[in-house]
Structure formats: structure tokens, C-alpha cells
C-alpha positions as CSV (number, residue, x, y, z in Angstrom):
1,M,-17.3,-44.1,25.3
2,K,-18.2,-40.8,26.8
3,A,-14.7,-40.3,28.0
4,H,-13.3,-40.6,24.5
5,Y,-15.6,-38.0,23.3
6,L,-14.7,-35.7,26.2
7,A,-10.9,-36.2,25.6
8,C,-11.4,-35.3,22.0
9,L,-13.4,-32.2,22.8
10,A,-10.7,-31.2,25.4
11,L,-7.9,-31.3,22.7
12,L,-9.9,-29.3,20.1
13,P,-8.6,-25.9,21.4
14,L,-5.0,-27.3,21.3
15,M,-5.4,-28.4,17.5
16,A,-6.8,-24.8,16.7
17,Q,-3.7,-23.1,18.2
18,A,-1.4,-25.1,16.1
19,I,-2.2,-22.9,13.0
20,E,0.2,-20.1,12.6
21,P,-1.5,-16.7,12.1
22,G,-0.5,-14.5,9.2
23,P,0.2,-15.1,5.5
24,S,1.6,-18.5,4.4
25,S,3.7,-17.1,1.5
26,P,5.1,-13.9,0.3
27,Q,2.6,-13.8,-2.5
28,Q,-0.3,-14.1,0.0
29,A,1.5,-11.3,2.1
30,E,1.7,-9.0,-1.1
31,T,-2.1,-9.7,-1.9
32,E,-3.0,-8.9,1.7
33,N,-1.0,-5.6,1.5
34,W,-2.7,-4.5,-1.6
35,L,-6.1,-5.2,-0.2
36,T,-5.4,-3.3,2.8
37,L,-4.4,-0.3,0.7
38,Q,-7.6,-0.7,-1.4
39,L,-9.6,-0.7,1.8
40,S,-8.0,2.2,3.6
41,G,-8.2,4.4,0.4
42,R,-4.9,5.9,1.3
43,V,-3.7,5.6,-2.4
44,A,-6.9,6.5,-4.0
45,S,-7.0,8.7,-7.1
46,T,-7.8,12.5,-6.5
47,T,-9.6,12.5,-9.6
48,P,-13.2,11.4,-9.3
49,Q,-14.3,8.9,-11.9
50,T,-17.7,9.7,-13.2
51,A,-19.9,8.5,-16.0
52,S,-22.1,10.7,-18.1
53,P,-25.8,10.2,-18.1
54,T,-25.4,8.7,-21.7
55,E,-22.8,6.2,-20.4
56,R,-25.0,5.2,-17.5
57,D,-27.9,4.8,-19.8
58,Q,-26.0,2.7,-22.4
59,A,-24.5,0.5,-19.5
60,F,-28.0,0.0,-18.2
61,K,-29.3,-0.9,-21.6
62,R,-26.5,-3.5,-22.0
63,W,-27.4,-5.1,-18.7
64,L,-31.1,-5.2,-19.5
65,D,-30.5,-6.8,-22.8
66,N,-28.5,-9.7,-21.3
67,K,-27.4,-11.0,-24.7
68,H,-24.6,-13.0,-23.3
69,T,-26.2,-15.1,-20.6
70,I,-24.1,-17.5,-18.5
71,P,-25.0,-21.0,-19.7
72,E,-26.2,-23.6,-17.0
73,F,-23.6,-26.1,-18.2
74,F,-20.0,-25.7,-19.5
75,D,-19.4,-27.5,-22.9
76,P,-15.8,-28.0,-23.2
77,D,-16.0,-28.8,-27.0
78,A,-17.8,-25.4,-27.9
79,G,-15.1,-23.1,-27.8
80,G,-11.7,-21.9,-29.2
81,Q,-8.4,-23.4,-28.6
82,S,-6.1,-23.2,-25.7
83,G,-2.4,-22.3,-25.7
84,G,-2.5,-18.7,-26.7
85,G,-2.6,-19.5,-30.4
86,A,-5.0,-17.6,-32.7
87,K,-7.9,-19.1,-34.4
88,K,-7.7,-19.3,-38.2
């Protein structure tokens, strides 16, 4: 019994090496490229984006009011319609 477990433990490193590194699809590669650009800051805007004291105050008040709380449960019947159509 112990020999069986030891054999499995010995094979674990071989199984981990079977996974090829890198992106698995062109979409994943593109996503990783965008994330790398974002992280590095090489394409960051030279124009600083600041908020005025009034804007910061209003944002903070909206956050404190918390009028649109996240429900504990999702009710699939309490909403609009799907499919991109407008409600009438």
C-alpha cells in the first residue's frame, strides 16, 4: 500500500511538467499583452486625471448613501428582458 502512494508521489512532478506554459489561445495572448502594457505604464496618458473637491465630495456621498445595494439573492423573475430588446 505504501509503495502505491510513493509511486504516485514520484509521478506528481512529471504530471506538472505536462502543462505547456504561455497563453492557450490568441485571445488570451492579447489579453496578457494589454495587461502587461497597463502594468508597465508605457502607454499611460500624459494628462493627469484629477477630480475636483466637489466631484470627490459627490462621489463620497453617493458611496455613503448606498441606495443601490447588492441583493443577497438573485431573483431571475425580477428584471427586464434579455435579447437586447427595449422594454415597453
